[in-house]
N, C-alpha and C positions, 0 to 999 in steps of 0.2 A: 261307523261305517266304513270311514276312510280306512280302517285295519282292515276288514272284509274285502274292500275293493283290491288293496294290495295284495292280498292272498290269491285271490283269483288271478290277478296277473301273473304271481308266481308262478301257481299251478299252470296256466296255461303256456307261459314259457317252457315248461317242462315237458310239452307234449312235443312227439316225435316218434316215428317209426321204431318200434319196438316188440320185444316178444309178447304174445298174446297177455299174458297174466298182468306184466307189468303195465301194458297199455290199459287194459281194464281196470286197474287200482287207479291210473291217475285221471282216467275219464271220471271214473265214479267219484273222487274226491272233489274234482272241479265241478261237476254237475252239482253235488248236495252244497257245494259253497253257493254257486250261482243261485240254487232255488233258496238259500236262505237269504240272500240279498232281493231276491225278487219278493218273499214275503216282507222284507223292512221296507221295501221301497213301496209295497203295496199297502202296506199298514200306514203309511206316512201319506199316501194319495187318500186312500178311503176316509181316513179320520180328518184330514184336512178338508178334503171336498164336501163330507156330511156335514162339518160344524158351520163350512161356508154357507151351504145352503141353508141353515137356520139363522145364520147371523143376521142382523140389523144392516139395514143399507148404511155403508160407510164403515163398519166395523172391518177389523182385520183377524183373520183367524192366526195371525201369526204376531198378534201384538205381543210385546216384551212381558212375558209372566214374572212373578216376582222372583222366581230361581232361572230366570233365564232359560228355560227348557225350549231348546229349537226343534224344528220337525224331525231333523235328522238326528238328534238325541234321542227323542220319543219314539222314532223309529226301531232306533238300536233298543231302548227300554224294552218297547214291545216284544221284541224278537227274543230277547233274552228269557221273558218270563211266559212267554207266549205257550208253551207246552204245559208249564205248572197249573195255567188258568185254565186250559182246557180240561187238565185233567179234575182240577177242583170242580168245574161246573158240570162234569160227567158224573162225578159222585153226587153231587146235588139230585141232578136231574134223572140219572140213568141211561140217556139218551146221547148218543154220538153226535147226533144231527142237532139236536138242541144246544150241545155243548159248544159245537162249532158257531152256531149262532151267537150263543152269549158270548163268546171271546171276542167277535167284533163288537158287539154292545160294549162290553166290557172297555176296550181301549178305545171306541167313540166317546162314552162318558167320561173317561180318563182325560181324554185330550180336550174334551169341553171343560173339566174341571181342572186343569193343570196349573190355572194359577193358584190351587192351594196344595199343591205339591210341595213336600216340605224337605226336598233333596232325597239323593238317592241312596242315602242308610235306610229310608222308611219306604222307600219303592213298592217292596214287595207286601209289605202290611197293607200301605195302600191301595193297591190293585186289587190284593184277595177281598178287601172291603167293599170295593166297587164291584167286583165279580159276584160276591156275595149277595150283594142286594139285587143284583141284576136277576141272579138265579132265584131268590125269593120272591121278585116280581113276577117272573114268570109263575113259579109254584103258587101264587096266589091268583093267578089269571085262570090256571086250567084248575086249580082246586081238585085233582085228581087222586084217588085214592085206589090201592090194591083190590081186586076182588077176588072171588072165588069162580073158578071155569065151572061151566054148567053142562049137563048132559047134552047131546046132541042127539036127535030120534035117529035110530037104528045105525048107531054105532057102538060098537062096541071097547068102551073107555077102560075095562079093568075093573078090579074090585076094591081097589084104594079109594080113599078121599081124594076130592078133586083138589089140585095144586092151586097155589096163588095164581092168579092172571094179572101181568102187568103188560098191558099193552105198548105201552111206550120204551119198554126196556130194550135195548140195541146192545151189541158189542162192542169192545174197546181193541182195536190192534194192536198185539204187542210190540211191533217196530216203533210205535210212538211212545213206550214207557219204557225208558233205560232201567236194569237191574241198580239196586241201591248200592250194591257193593262195588259197582264200576264207576261211582261218582262219590268224591271224598266231600264235597259240600254239603252243609246241611240242609240246602233245597232238594236233596236228591231224595229226602223221605217223602217228600209231595209227590211225587211220581212213582214212588214204589208200587209192584205189582201185588204188594201184600194187601192191600186195601183196596183192589180193585176187582177180585173175584168176583163172579158174576153172583154167586150165594148171598153174599157179602151187600153186593149192589141192591139185589132184590130185599134183603131185609129192610135196607136203610128207605125204602119207601113206602114202609108202613110208619114213618116217624112224621109229625108235623113239621111243617118248613123250618121253624126257627129251632123245635129240637134237632132236627136234621142238620139243621147247620152248626151248632153248637157240639155236635159228636162229630162231623167232619173235620170241622177246625182243630178241635182238640184231639181225638183219639184219631184221626187219619193223618191230620197234617202236623199235630204236634207242637201248636201253638199255645202258649200259658193261658190261663184261665183269664189274665188281664187282658193279653193280646188277641184272646177270642172275644172279650166283652168291647172291646176297643173296635174291633170288625164288625160287630152287632150293634154298635153302637148303644149297649147298656151295660148292667153292673156284673161284677164277678158274681155276686149272689143269683142273679137270675140265670148267668151261665150254669153255675152249679146246679142250680135247681132243675132247670132244662137236662142236663145231663143225667140226674138221680132220675128223671121218668123215661129218658132216652135208652140209655144201657140195657134195662132191662126188658123194655118191647126188643130190644135189638136182639137180646139172645133168646127170645121167645118166637122169633121166627127164623133162627138158624135151625140146621139139620141136627139130629141128637148128638151128633160126634164132633158137634163145632159148636164153642161156646164163645169165640174170642176172635181177634183178628189176628190170629197168626198165620203165618204164610204157609201154603201149601206148595211147595216148588215141585214140578213134574219130575219124574223119575224115568229111569233108562225102563223099568218094567210097565210104566204106563204109555211110554213111547212105542215099546213092544205091541201091546195091547191096539195103542191108535193104528199101527200100520198093518195090525191084521183085522182091526173092522173097516180099513178102505179097501184092503185085498178082498174082503167077503163081501162089499158094497158091489166092487167090479166084478166079481164072478157070479152075483146075484143068488149067493150062498147063505139061504136062510140058516141054515143049520149052525154055520159058522158065526154069522152074526148073534145069533142067540147064547153060544157059549160064551160070549165077553160080555154078558147082559148080566147084573145081579137080578133075583127073582122080584124084586119090587121096583125095578128102576123105572124112571119117569121123564116121560118124552112132551114136551111144552113147546109151541111154535109161535110165540109173540110175532107181530098181533092177531095171528089168526086164533081162532076158538077150538081148535085141535087139540087133546090132549090123551094123555094114555097113562097108565099106571099098571105095570108090572110087565115081564118078558112079552109072555103070550100074546097079549092085547097090542103091542108094539110091533111082533112079528106078524099078526094077523094083518094089521095097519097096511106095513109096507109091502107084504107080499100083492095087495090088490095091483099097486102100480109097477111092481119089480119083477112081479112074475111072467114071463113070455107068454104063457100061455093064457094071462086073463086078459079077457077084452079091454082093459085099462092100462095095458103096459104101456110105460112112459119112454122107455129107452133104455139103452147101454149106458153105463156111468162110468166115470173116470174121477179120482180125488186128489186131490192135493192136499199135504199136512200144511198146517199154520200156526198160530197162537193167538188166542186172544183171552184178554183179561188175566194173564199168568196162567192159562189154561192149554192144555192141546185142544186142537180144534181140527176140522178136516173140511175144506171146501169142495164141495161136491159138483160135477158138472153131467152134465145128460146129452146123449145123441139121440134124437127121435128117430124112429123108422122112416128113412127115406131119406135121411140127411147125411150129410159128413162131418158135421161140426158138432164139437161138443159146447153148449151153453152153460153159463153158472146158472146153479139150479138154486142151492141151498147151502148155509154155513152150520156145521152142528159144532156147539162149545160143548166139551165132555167134562164131567165131573166124576171121578174115580173114588173108590173106597176098597179097602182089603177087609174082606170078612173071614179072613183065615185060611182063602182058596186062591190068592194071588190077587192081584189087582182086577176089578171088573168096573165098567161103566156103571153109575149108579145114576147117573143124571144126563139126558141130551137136553141142550135148548137150541133149535133150529131157527134160524134167523133167514129172512128173504137176502137174495144176492145184491141189492143197490149197493151195498158197503164194500163188496169186492176190491175196489181200488181204493180204499182207504188202509186195506190190508195188503197192498203191492201185487194183487191177485188179478188176473185178467179174467175178462167177461167171457172170452171165448179160447178153446184150445182148438 
């Protein structure tokens, strides 16, 4: 922590009237360091306070542990691994909100069990074991499984099979996930976008909790069978057995063109389609929207019950609220590009008739395919706007 404080002092000393670009760069670096220090301090405060609330009278939350892990050292440790643990919990649950809660639960449990900490060399495995157990406890409590969407009376859903409904599925902001190639340390694989794509997260949700944990630890995180067994407090044979059952189930719930965890890095062509998509929404141009969709495109809106399969069904649905001649016209739209789960995404804002402010309405995460006619949108997953701030997006324009 002292090194971070020293860096903040150095950065603050560089502040001076200067050209706008240089000043912005310096202020941005300073604000990021201050935010990091704030997270360290908050973690120390929350863990020691919560642990103190449950301690017996006369107990000290700073009683000397075996390894002399102080509050400040624990705060620094928490900051070092916070993002990794958050991504791990997100993979386990598919929910950004639950992952945030599980990060706090993980470090609270770690603080309470700090006397069992065996030194910084094993800190990562120690924290992953705690985070995995916290995630498994949540999954056991909720006992939820994906279901199929059901037809809604009077709604044209299209002619395809109802897709899988995962009511708890949420997007993950790319700003929280550094690209693997930008980081040389082995831990970078733990936050790789390669294993955060929505279609993969959705497939993982079909696995029973312990199979899910084994798959995530081995195939997404890259732990050895022995390390996975240690994290799950089981045998290597049990881990291998869980993986033998989990991998075929995962493949069965991936799209036809996907059979593994390979990365699908967004391309320039996909960026161009995203730009055209946002422009078409802004113009309320239904023909232009339709040109960008595959014939069998799917639209789902977790946690809502609405679903559509096929280009015509989707256009019929959006026309009701986007056509100015419709009695249910919602208003005019503006969109901002963003990234979620390693995929292109669009944040949509709507200005209702008679108002002057565009308010956050929906976040569309897009999956593309190339069927020989250039990139087209094959799947749209639309999310409610409460997570806009997590993406660095305003709630109003």
